[in-house]
C-alpha positions as CSV (number, residue, x, y, z in Angstrom):
1,M,-8.9,9.6,14.1
2,K,-12.4,8.2,14.9
3,G,-13.2,8.3,11.2
4,L,-11.0,5.3,10.6
5,F,-13.2,3.2,12.8
6,R,-16.1,3.5,10.6
7,L,-14.2,1.5,7.9
8,S,-14.4,-2.3,7.6
9,S,-10.9,-2.6,6.2
10,L,-7.7,-0.3,6.2
11,A,-4.2,-0.6,4.5
12,I,-1.3,1.2,6.2
13,M,1.2,2.0,3.5
14,G,4.7,3.2,4.3
15,M,6.7,5.1,1.6
16,G,9.9,3.5,3.0
17,K,11.4,2.1,6.2
18,N,10.9,4.1,9.3
19,T,8.0,6.2,8.2
20,G,6.0,5.3,11.3
21,K,3.8,2.6,9.9
22,T,4.2,0.3,13.1
23,S,4.0,3.2,15.4
24,F,0.7,4.3,13.6
25,L,-0.7,0.8,13.9
26,N,0.1,0.8,17.7
27,L,-1.9,4.1,17.9
28,I,-4.9,2.7,16.3
29,I,-4.8,-0.4,18.6
30,E,-4.6,2.0,21.6
31,E,-7.4,4.1,20.3
32,A,-9.5,0.9,20.0
33,R,-8.6,-0.2,23.5
34,V,-9.7,3.2,25.0
35,H,-12.5,4.4,22.8
36,H,-13.7,1.6,20.6
37,K,-13.7,-1.5,22.8
38,E,-16.6,-3.0,20.8
39,K,-14.5,-3.1,17.6
40,V,-12.4,-6.3,17.2
41,L,-9.2,-5.7,15.3
42,A,-7.9,-8.1,12.8
43,L,-4.3,-7.7,11.9
44,T,-1.9,-9.0,9.2
45,S,1.0,-7.7,7.3
46,I,2.6,-7.8,3.9
47,G,6.1,-8.7,4.9
48,R,7.2,-8.9,8.6
49,D,6.3,-6.4,11.3
50,G,6.8,-6.2,15.0
51,E,10.3,-7.4,15.4
52,E,12.7,-5.6,17.8
53,R,15.3,-4.8,15.2
54,D,15.0,-4.3,11.4
55,L,16.4,-7.3,9.7
56,V,18.1,-5.1,7.0
57,T,19.2,-1.8,8.7
58,K,19.7,-3.5,12.2
59,G,18.0,-0.5,13.8
60,D,15.5,-0.6,16.6
61,K,11.9,-0.8,15.7
62,P,8.8,-0.3,17.6
63,K,7.0,-3.7,18.6
64,I,3.3,-4.3,18.1
65,Y,1.4,-4.4,21.4
66,I,-2.1,-5.9,21.0
67,S,-5.2,-6.2,23.3
68,E,-7.0,-9.3,24.3
69,G,-9.5,-10.4,21.7
70,T,-7.6,-9.1,18.7
71,L,-7.3,-11.5,15.8
72,I,-3.7,-12.0,14.4
73,A,-2.8,-13.8,11.0
74,T,0.9,-14.6,11.1
75,S,3.4,-17.3,10.0
76,E,3.7,-20.5,12.1
77,E,7.3,-19.8,12.6
78,L,6.6,-16.7,14.5
79,L,4.0,-18.0,16.9
80,S,6.6,-18.5,19.6
81,R,7.6,-14.8,19.3
82,C,4.1,-13.6,20.1
83,D,3.9,-13.5,23.9
84,V,0.3,-13.6,24.4
85,T,-2.0,-16.5,25.2
86,K,-3.4,-17.9,22.0
87,E,-6.6,-19.6,20.8
88,I,-5.7,-21.1,17.4
89,M,-8.7,-20.3,15.2
90,E,-7.6,-21.7,11.8
91,S,-4.4,-23.2,10.3
92,T,-4.8,-22.1,6.8
93,R,-3.7,-23.4,3.4
94,I,-1.7,-20.2,2.8
95,F,2.2,-19.9,3.1
96,S,4.6,-17.0,3.7
97,A,8.3,-17.1,3.4
98,L,8.2,-18.0,7.1
99,G,5.7,-20.8,6.9
100,R,2.0,-21.6,7.0
101,I,-0.3,-18.6,8.0
102,I,-2.0,-19.2,11.3
103,I,-5.0,-17.3,12.4
104,F,-5.2,-16.9,16.4
105,R,-7.3,-14.9,18.8
106,A,-5.2,-13.2,21.7
107,L,-6.5,-14.2,25.0
108,S,-4.4,-11.7,26.7
109,D,-2.6,-8.4,26.0
110,G,1.0,-8.7,24.7
111,F,3.6,-8.3,21.9
112,V,3.3,-10.1,18.5
113,E,5.3,-10.4,15.4
114,I,3.4,-10.6,12.2
115,A,4.3,-12.0,8.8
116,G,1.4,-12.5,6.4
117,P,1.1,-13.5,2.9
118,S,2.4,-11.4,-0.1
119,R,-0.2,-12.2,-2.8
120,S,-3.3,-10.2,-3.0
121,S,-5.5,-13.3,-3.6
122,D,-4.1,-14.9,-0.4
123,L,-4.8,-11.7,1.6
124,L,-8.4,-11.9,0.4
125,E,-8.7,-15.4,1.6
126,I,-7.2,-14.3,5.0
127,E,-9.8,-11.6,5.3
128,K,-12.7,-13.9,4.5
129,S,-11.4,-16.4,7.1
130,M,-11.2,-13.6,9.8
131,R,-14.6,-12.5,9.0
132,R,-16.0,-15.9,9.4
133,I,-14.6,-15.6,13.0
134,E,-15.5,-11.8,13.6
135,E,-17.8,-10.6,10.8
136,H,-17.6,-6.9,11.8
137,C,-13.9,-6.7,12.5
138,L,-11.7,-3.9,11.4
139,F,-9.3,-5.7,9.1
140,I,-6.0,-4.0,8.9
141,V,-3.0,-4.8,6.5
142,D,0.3,-3.3,7.3
143,G,2.8,-3.0,4.5
144,A,5.3,-1.0,2.2
145,L,3.7,1.1,-0.5
146,S,5.6,-0.9,-3.2
147,R,3.8,-4.1,-1.9
148,M,0.5,-2.7,-1.3
149,S,-1.7,-3.7,-4.4
150,F,-4.1,-5.1,-1.8
151,S,-4.8,-1.7,-0.8
152,T,-7.5,-1.4,-3.6
153,R,-9.4,-4.1,-1.8
154,T,-9.6,-2.2,1.4
155,E,-12.2,0.3,2.1
156,G,-9.6,2.9,2.9
157,A,-5.8,3.5,3.2
158,V,-3.3,5.7,5.2
159,L,-0.1,6.9,3.7
160,C,2.9,7.3,6.1
161,T,5.7,9.4,4.9
162,G,8.3,11.4,6.9
163,V,12.0,12.3,7.6
164,S,13.2,8.8,6.7
165,V,12.2,9.4,3.1
166,S,14.7,12.3,2.9
167,Q,16.2,14.9,5.3
168,S,15.2,17.6,2.8
169,Q,11.8,19.0,2.9
170,D,11.8,19.6,-0.7
171,K,12.6,15.8,-1.5
172,I,10.0,14.7,1.0
173,L,7.4,16.9,-0.5
174,E,8.3,15.7,-4.0
175,K,8.3,12.1,-3.2
176,T,5.1,12.4,-1.2
177,R,3.5,14.3,-4.1
178,N,4.4,11.8,-6.5
179,A,3.1,8.9,-4.4
180,L,-0.3,10.7,-4.1
181,K,-0.6,11.2,-7.8
182,S,-0.1,7.6,-8.3
183,L,-2.4,6.5,-5.5
184,T,-5.3,8.8,-6.6
185,L,-5.4,8.3,-10.3
186,P,-8.7,8.4,-11.9
187,V,-10.8,5.2,-12.7
188,T,-10.9,4.4,-16.2
189,K,-14.1,4.5,-18.2
190,H,-12.9,2.0,-20.7
191,S,-14.5,-1.5,-20.9
192,L,-11.6,-3.7,-20.5
193,P,-10.7,-7.2,-22.0
194,K,-11.4,-10.2,-19.8
195,E,-8.9,-12.5,-21.3
196,A,-5.7,-13.6,-20.0
197,G,-2.8,-11.5,-21.1
198,R,-0.1,-9.1,-19.8
199,A,-0.8,-6.1,-22.0
200,F,-3.5,-4.9,-24.5
201,V,-3.7,-2.2,-27.0
202,K,-7.1,-0.6,-28.0
203,N,-7.2,0.0,-31.8
204,G,-11.0,0.2,-32.2
205,N,-11.1,-3.2,-30.5
206,W,-8.7,-4.6,-27.7
207,E,-5.8,-6.5,-29.1
208,R,-3.5,-8.6,-27.0
209,V,0.1,-7.9,-27.0
210,Q,2.4,-10.8,-27.8
211,G,5.1,-11.4,-25.1
212,E,5.0,-11.6,-21.4
213,L,8.4,-10.6,-20.3
214,A,8.8,-7.3,-18.5
215,L,12.0,-6.3,-20.2
216,S,10.5,-6.6,-23.8
217,L,7.0,-5.5,-22.9
218,G,7.6,-1.9,-24.2
219,K,9.0,-3.2,-27.6
220,E,6.0,-5.5,-28.0
221,I,3.6,-2.8,-27.3
222,R,5.2,-0.3,-29.9
223,K,4.7,-3.1,-32.7
224,V,0.9,-2.5,-32.4
225,L,0.6,1.2,-31.6
226,S,-0.8,3.2,-34.5
227,N,-2.7,6.6,-35.2
228,D,-5.9,4.7,-34.2
229,T,-4.6,3.7,-30.8
230,E,-7.0,5.0,-28.0
231,A,-5.6,3.2,-24.9
232,I,-3.0,0.8,-23.6
233,Y,-3.8,-1.6,-20.7
234,I,-1.2,-3.4,-18.8
235,K,-1.4,-5.9,-15.9
236,G,1.6,-5.5,-13.6
237,A,4.1,-2.7,-12.8
238,A,4.6,0.3,-15.0
239,T,8.2,1.4,-14.7
240,D,10.5,4.2,-16.0
241,Q,12.1,1.5,-18.3
242,L,8.8,0.6,-19.8
243,F,7.8,4.3,-20.4
244,T,11.3,5.1,-21.7
245,E,10.7,2.6,-24.5
246,L,7.1,3.7,-25.3
247,L,8.1,7.4,-25.4
248,A,10.5,6.6,-28.1
249,D,7.5,6.0,-30.4
250,E,5.8,9.1,-31.9
251,H,2.5,7.3,-31.6
252,F,2.8,7.4,-27.8
253,R,1.0,10.6,-27.1
254,N,-2.7,11.7,-26.3
255,R,-3.4,8.1,-25.2
256,D,-5.0,6.7,-22.2
257,F,-2.6,4.4,-20.3
258,I,-4.5,2.0,-17.8
259,L,-3.1,0.2,-14.7
260,A,-4.7,-2.2,-12.3
261,D,-4.3,0.4,-9.5
262,G,-2.0,3.2,-8.3
263,T,0.5,0.9,-6.6
264,S,1.4,-0.5,-9.9
265,L,2.9,2.9,-11.2
266,L,6.6,2.8,-10.1
267,I,8.0,5.9,-11.8
268,S,10.1,8.9,-10.9
269,P,8.7,12.5,-10.8
270,E,10.7,13.2,-13.9
271,M,8.9,10.4,-15.8
272,M,5.6,11.6,-14.5
273,S,6.4,15.1,-15.9
274,R,7.5,13.6,-19.3
275,L,4.1,11.6,-19.6
276,S,2.2,14.8,-18.8
277,R,3.9,16.6,-21.6
278,R,3.0,13.9,-24.1
279,K,-0.7,14.1,-22.7
280,I,-0.7,10.5,-21.5
281,S,-3.7,10.0,-19.3
282,L,-2.8,7.7,-16.5
283,Q,-5.9,5.7,-15.3
284,V,-6.7,2.7,-13.1
285,V,-9.1,-0.1,-12.9
286,E,-9.7,0.3,-9.1
287,E,-9.3,3.2,-7.0
288,I,-7.5,3.6,-3.6
289,R,-9.1,5.8,-1.0
290,V,-6.5,7.5,0.9
291,E,-8.0,8.5,4.2
292,E,-5.2,10.3,5.9
293,I,-1.4,11.1,5.3
294,I,0.7,10.6,8.4
295,V,4.0,12.3,8.7
296,N,6.8,11.0,11.0
297,P,9.0,14.0,12.1
298,Y,11.8,11.8,13.1
299,D,14.3,9.3,11.7
300,Q,16.3,6.6,13.6
301,G,19.3,9.0,13.9
302,G,17.2,11.5,15.8
303,F,17.1,14.1,13.0
304,E,14.0,16.1,13.2
305,V,12.4,18.7,10.7
306,D,10.0,21.6,11.3
307,I,7.0,19.4,11.1
308,E,4.4,22.1,11.1
309,K,6.0,23.7,8.0
310,L,6.2,20.3,6.2
311,I,2.6,19.4,7.0
312,G,1.6,22.8,5.7
313,R,3.5,22.1,2.5
314,I,2.0,18.8,1.9
315,Q,-1.5,19.9,2.8
316,K,-1.3,22.5,0.0
317,E,-0.9,19.7,-2.4
318,T,-4.1,17.8,-1.4
319,E,-7.5,17.8,0.3
320,I,-6.7,14.6,2.1
321,P,-6.0,15.4,5.9
322,V,-2.4,15.5,6.7
323,K,-1.4,14.9,10.4
324,S,1.9,14.6,12.3
325,L,2.5,11.2,14.1
326,R,3.2,13.3,17.1
327,V,-0.4,14.8,16.8
328,W,-1.8,11.4,16.6
329,K,0.0,10.4,19.6
330,E,-1.5,13.3,21.5
331,G,-5.0,12.3,20.4
332,K,-5.8,15.4,18.4
């Protein structure tokens, strides 16, 4: 766990609700309190974290307990729910669904609720603001995998999975394997177009695809596919629906398909297999460095799996260290 503290920034990505994201964040905070007192933590979230009960499932959630000196970027509306003494450092021009984002320094230990911005560009501005206050802080972003495009901007990332994904070990393994394939896609060697546009097709030179609507993007791309097509580059999410449309075209095979990053690939394991059979090489503009995979052995109902067996199965799929949330708690 010490390796994470050599990073300047870290994204904590949960594969779903109750995969241990907040518990893992609390363990990092405790590790810093005990063994890395010189390291200032700077925390924010994509979405909302630290509330006592999940606003969707109504289940209990672990609260976030921070140490004195920690920097927090949260919404104005949640300041009253942070029971620490605060020194307001900046009232930003960035807004979340719960109001303006405020950066404060904790002058005491206590519980906090965090709701940060949702856009990558805004998160970058939040990090810059926090580094003006503490240049060498460890900047941590907490969020669901589906919203973690910002993870390409962090030096490292942790993927949280577990029983809440499924009570079947086979399903947990399949979904985690699929997430890892997406997150660790190779960086493209193509020189990409700089102009604005949703999608481009390379037929010798890059050609902008007409149309911006997600529902019709596949059809618009097919209009310019040919035997000479080398690569397709899209900005935004690539879904099963998009690929189903493209796979209907015989020209869509033995091609490079380029995305901004692995979090933009939102497809099923079945679709991943279909693309592999067509020899579609999935590539990204920016890589995501997954430092660790954390497995939560429990769900909210108390169901528990054979965690050692599950970790062993996941570890066979990757060279990335796989650990139980329980092992992290024991400091191993």
